[in-house]
PABA-130613 format. One record per residue (C-alpha): x, y, z; residue number from 0; residue in three letters. Coordinates in steps of 0.05 Angstrom, whole numbers. Example, Ala and Ser with C-alpha at 12.3 -4.5 7.8 and 13.67 -1.06 7.14 Angstrom:
# residues 2
+--------+--------+--------+-----+------+
:     px :     py :     pz :  nr : rest :
+--------+--------+--------+-----+------+
:    246 :    -90 :    156 :   0 :  ALA :
:    273 :    -21 :    143 :   1 :  SER :
+--------+--------+--------+-----+------+
This chain:
# residues 198
+--------+--------+--------+-----+------+
:     px :     py :     pz :  nr : rest :
+--------+--------+--------+-----+------+
:   1931 :   2117 :   2621 :   0 :  MET :
:   1874 :   2165 :   2632 :   1 :  GLN :
:   1921 :   2216 :   2663 :   2 :  ARG :
:   1968 :   2213 :   2603 :   3 :  ASP :
:   1914 :   2204 :   2551 :   4 :  GLY :
:   1944 :   2138 :   2526 :   5 :  HIS :
:   1907 :   2088 :   2484 :   6 :  ARG :
:   1958 :   2033 :   2493 :   7 :  VAL :
:   2010 :   2014 :   2545 :   8 :  TRP :
:   2056 :   1955 :   2555 :   9 :  GLY :
:   2127 :   1934 :   2542 :  10 :  LEU :
:   2175 :   1934 :   2483 :  11 :  VAL :
:   2218 :   1871 :   2480 :  12 :  VAL :
:   2283 :   1865 :   2441 :  13 :  TYR :
:   2305 :   1796 :   2420 :  14 :  ARG :
:   2381 :   1795 :   2421 :  15 :  CYS :
:   2393 :   1719 :   2418 :  16 :  ASP :
:   2382 :   1683 :   2352 :  17 :  TYR :
:   2414 :   1616 :   2368 :  18 :  GLU :
:   2348 :   1578 :   2365 :  19 :  SER :
:   2279 :   1599 :   2341 :  20 :  ASP :
:   2249 :   1542 :   2381 :  21 :  GLU :
:   2281 :   1566 :   2446 :  22 :  GLN :
:   2260 :   1638 :   2431 :  23 :  TRP :
:   2188 :   1617 :   2419 :  24 :  THR :
:   2188 :   1578 :   2484 :  25 :  GLN :
:   2218 :   1636 :   2522 :  26 :  CYS :
:   2170 :   1687 :   2494 :  27 :  LEU :
:   2110 :   1641 :   2508 :  28 :  THR :
:   2134 :   1635 :   2580 :  29 :  THR :
:   2139 :   1710 :   2587 :  30 :  VAL :
:   2070 :   1720 :   2556 :  31 :  ARG :
:   2040 :   1667 :   2602 :  32 :  ASP :
:   2069 :   1704 :   2662 :  33 :  ALA :
:   2037 :   1769 :   2637 :  34 :  VAL :
:   1970 :   1734 :   2630 :  35 :  ASP :
:   1977 :   1704 :   2700 :  36 :  GLU :
:   1990 :   1773 :   2729 :  37 :  THR :
:   1924 :   1797 :   2699 :  38 :  PHE :
:   1887 :   1737 :   2726 :  39 :  ARG :
:   1916 :   1745 :   2796 :  40 :  GLU :
:   1901 :   1820 :   2798 :  41 :  SER :
:   1831 :   1810 :   2770 :  42 :  ASN :
:   1844 :   1868 :   2722 :  43 :  SER :
:   1790 :   1891 :   2675 :  44 :  GLY :
:   1788 :   1871 :   2602 :  45 :  ASP :
:   1801 :   1943 :   2581 :  46 :  ASP :
:   1868 :   1943 :   2615 :  47 :  LEU :
:   1887 :   1876 :   2585 :  48 :  ARG :
:   1862 :   1894 :   2516 :  49 :  ASP :
:   1902 :   1959 :   2514 :  50 :  SER :
:   1966 :   1924 :   2536 :  51 :  MET :
:   2016 :   1911 :   2480 :  52 :  GLN :
:   2077 :   1867 :   2483 :  53 :  LEU :
:   2115 :   1894 :   2423 :  54 :  THR :
:   2171 :   1848 :   2400 :  55 :  VAL :
:   2230 :   1876 :   2362 :  56 :  MET :
:   2256 :   1816 :   2324 :  57 :  ASN :
:   2310 :   1830 :   2271 :  58 :  ASP :
:   2373 :   1788 :   2272 :  59 :  LYS :
:   2412 :   1838 :   2229 :  60 :  GLU :
:   2397 :   1895 :   2277 :  61 :  LEU :
:   2392 :   1864 :   2346 :  62 :  TYR :
:   2435 :   1801 :   2349 :  63 :  SER :
:   2482 :   1802 :   2409 :  64 :  ARG :
:   2471 :   1875 :   2426 :  65 :  LEU :
:   2490 :   1900 :   2495 :  66 :  SER :
:   2438 :   1936 :   2538 :  67 :  PRO :
:   2473 :   2002 :   2520 :  68 :  VAL :
:   2465 :   1987 :   2445 :  69 :  GLU :
:   2392 :   1967 :   2455 :  70 :  VAL :
:   2380 :   2034 :   2490 :  71 :  ARG :
:   2402 :   2070 :   2427 :  72 :  SER :
:   2353 :   2031 :   2383 :  73 :  HIS :
:   2297 :   2040 :   2434 :  74 :  PHE :
:   2306 :   2115 :   2435 :  75 :  ARG :
:   2299 :   2118 :   2360 :  76 :  GLN :
:   2237 :   2074 :   2362 :  77 :  TRP :
:   2201 :   2113 :   2417 :  78 :  ARG :
:   2213 :   2180 :   2384 :  79 :  ASP :
:   2170 :   2156 :   2326 :  80 :  GLN :
:   2123 :   2110 :   2364 :  81 :  ALA :
:   2090 :   2157 :   2413 :  82 :  ILE :
:   2050 :   2197 :   2362 :  83 :  ALA :
:   2034 :   2134 :   2321 :  84 :  ARG :
:   2010 :   2093 :   2380 :  85 :  GLU :
:   1975 :   2148 :   2420 :  86 :  GLN :
:   1944 :   2184 :   2360 :  87 :  GLY :
:   1970 :   2253 :   2377 :  88 :  ARG :
:   2036 :   2291 :   2381 :  89 :  PRO :
:   2083 :   2271 :   2437 :  90 :  ALA :
:   2080 :   2310 :   2502 :  91 :  ARG :
:   2134 :   2315 :   2555 :  92 :  ASP :
:   2097 :   2268 :   2602 :  93 :  ALA :
:   2096 :   2213 :   2549 :  94 :  ASP :
:   2171 :   2204 :   2553 :  95 :  PHE :
:   2164 :   2183 :   2627 :  96 :  PHE :
:   2110 :   2130 :   2618 :  97 :  SER :
:   2138 :   2060 :   2626 :  98 :  PRO :
:   2126 :   2040 :   2553 :  99 :  ARG :
:   2171 :   2096 :   2529 : 100 :  TYR :
:   2220 :   2102 :   2587 : 101 :  ALA :
:   2240 :   2029 :   2593 : 102 :  TYR :
:   2247 :   1969 :   2546 : 103 :  CYS :
:   2260 :   1896 :   2557 : 104 :  VAL :
:   2320 :   1860 :   2528 : 105 :  GLN :
:   2324 :   1784 :   2523 : 106 :  ILE :
:   2396 :   1765 :   2509 : 107 :  ASP :
:   2427 :   1696 :   2514 : 108 :  SER :
:   2433 :   1698 :   2590 : 109 :  GLY :
:   2362 :   1721 :   2600 : 110 :  ALA :
:   2334 :   1671 :   2550 : 111 :  LEU :
:   2368 :   1612 :   2582 : 112 :  HIS :
:   2350 :   1635 :   2652 : 113 :  SER :
:   2276 :   1635 :   2633 : 114 :  VAL :
:   2280 :   1566 :   2601 : 115 :  LEU :
:   2318 :   1538 :   2660 : 116 :  LEU :
:   2267 :   1566 :   2709 : 117 :  SER :
:   2215 :   1520 :   2677 : 118 :  GLN :
:   2253 :   1456 :   2692 : 119 :  THR :
:   2242 :   1410 :   2752 : 120 :  SER :
:   2315 :   1421 :   2772 : 121 :  THR :
:   2302 :   1495 :   2782 : 122 :  ALA :
:   2241 :   1481 :   2824 : 123 :  ALA :
:   2282 :   1436 :   2870 : 124 :  GLN :
:   2333 :   1491 :   2880 : 125 :  HIS :
:   2290 :   1550 :   2900 : 126 :  GLY :
:   2245 :   1559 :   2841 : 127 :  GLY :
:   2239 :   1614 :   2790 : 128 :  ASP :
:   2305 :   1650 :   2774 : 129 :  THR :
:   2288 :   1671 :   2703 : 130 :  GLY :
:   2298 :   1744 :   2687 : 131 :  TYR :
:   2297 :   1795 :   2631 : 132 :  ALA :
:   2339 :   1857 :   2625 : 133 :  ASN :
:   2301 :   1921 :   2636 : 134 :  VAL :
:   2336 :   1979 :   2601 : 135 :  VAL :
:   2324 :   2051 :   2620 : 136 :  SER :
:   2323 :   2100 :   2562 : 137 :  VAL :
:   2370 :   2142 :   2605 : 138 :  TYR :
:   2444 :   2126 :   2611 : 139 :  GLU :
:   2443 :   2113 :   2685 : 140 :  GLY :
:   2406 :   2161 :   2730 : 141 :  HIS :
:   2470 :   2186 :   2763 : 142 :  ALA :
:   2478 :   2237 :   2708 : 143 :  ILE :
:   2549 :   2255 :   2693 : 144 :  GLY :
:   2579 :   2202 :   2738 : 145 :  ALA :
:   2627 :   2152 :   2707 : 146 :  ARG :
:   2633 :   2079 :   2730 : 147 :  PRO :
:   2708 :   2089 :   2743 : 148 :  GLU :
:   2692 :   2142 :   2795 : 149 :  TYR :
:   2645 :   2095 :   2831 : 150 :  TYR :
:   2696 :   2038 :   2829 : 151 :  GLU :
:   2748 :   2084 :   2861 : 152 :  GLU :
:   2700 :   2096 :   2918 : 153 :  LEU :
:   2686 :   2022 :   2924 : 154 :  GLY :
:   2613 :   2032 :   2907 : 155 :  ASP :
:   2584 :   1971 :   2873 : 156 :  ASP :
:   2515 :   2002 :   2867 : 157 :  ASN :
:   2530 :   2045 :   2806 : 158 :  PHE :
:   2467 :   2055 :   2764 : 159 :  ASP :
:   2484 :   2024 :   2697 : 160 :  THR :
:   2418 :   2044 :   2667 : 161 :  GLY :
:   2393 :   1972 :   2664 : 162 :  TRP :
:   2377 :   1916 :   2712 : 163 :  MET :
:   2354 :   1844 :   2714 : 164 :  ARG :
:   2280 :   1836 :   2733 : 165 :  VAL :
:   2246 :   1769 :   2745 : 166 :  ALA :
:   2205 :   1756 :   2683 : 167 :  TYR :
:   2142 :   1741 :   2723 : 168 :  GLY :
:   2146 :   1811 :   2754 : 169 :  TYR :
:   2153 :   1852 :   2690 : 170 :  LEU :
:   2081 :   1876 :   2685 : 171 :  VAL :
:   2074 :   1891 :   2760 : 172 :  GLU :
:   2139 :   1930 :   2756 : 173 :  PHE :
:   2112 :   1970 :   2697 : 174 :  ALA :
:   2050 :   1986 :   2737 : 175 :  TRP :
:   2092 :   2010 :   2795 : 176 :  TYR :
:   2135 :   2054 :   2749 : 177 :  TRP :
:   2071 :   2084 :   2719 : 178 :  ALA :
:   2051 :   2112 :   2786 : 179 :  GLY :
:   2119 :   2140 :   2807 : 180 :  ASP :
:   2167 :   2175 :   2762 : 181 :  ILE :
:   2223 :   2164 :   2812 : 182 :  ASN :
:   2209 :   2089 :   2821 : 183 :  ALA :
:   2273 :   2069 :   2785 : 184 :  TRP :
:   2316 :   2101 :   2840 : 185 :  TYR :
:   2282 :   2062 :   2896 : 186 :  GLY :
:   2278 :   1996 :   2859 : 187 :  GLU :
:   2345 :   1995 :   2823 : 188 :  TYR :
:   2390 :   1935 :   2835 : 189 :  GLN :
:   2456 :   1931 :   2797 : 190 :  PRO :
:   2469 :   1869 :   2755 : 191 :  PRO :
:   2480 :   1811 :   2767 : 192 :  PRO :
:   2427 :   1819 :   2822 : 193 :  LYS :
:   2356 :   1801 :   2801 : 194 :  ILE :
:   2298 :   1845 :   2822 : 195 :  HIS :
:   2242 :   1797 :   2840 : 196 :  ASP :
:   2190 :   1841 :   2872 : 197 :  GLY :
+--------+--------+--------+-----+------+
């Protein structure tokens, strides 16, 4: 944050499932609790916690049932306006690579139900926490110019789709890691349906 001159950091979350407000509230509370637990475990200072924003994009008309690719388009438009507003100065090139503006979180139906299921005793009996959220890169896959069909022809199932599933309890730690390494996505990427769990 000091390096980039940022006043706030954090994650932008897109709600893409509107089946149940009660389930959404429970899911978001679980994610927020995981964020708080990360701060407690890492013994982070209050300044870091206070400057962290979990911005929720919640508009049924705009975001209901969107795919990660469609979420990416909305996120690009948001970040182009948000940088100057949030950081109190015109955007600089480096801003576009900070985790808050390079990646967003999507919670669709699959992610929502995975988080809720992870809180049940049944999940605990079968290996524990499998809840995830979709992390969407602002870029359309980092293999620029490559098409999925080309990768399929080669039998490569590791094609960078530009989004991946990340265990919800690891979201903040993952953002910290990205903040320190602009190339972190390349080393950490796991294609769906795999779940990156740290």
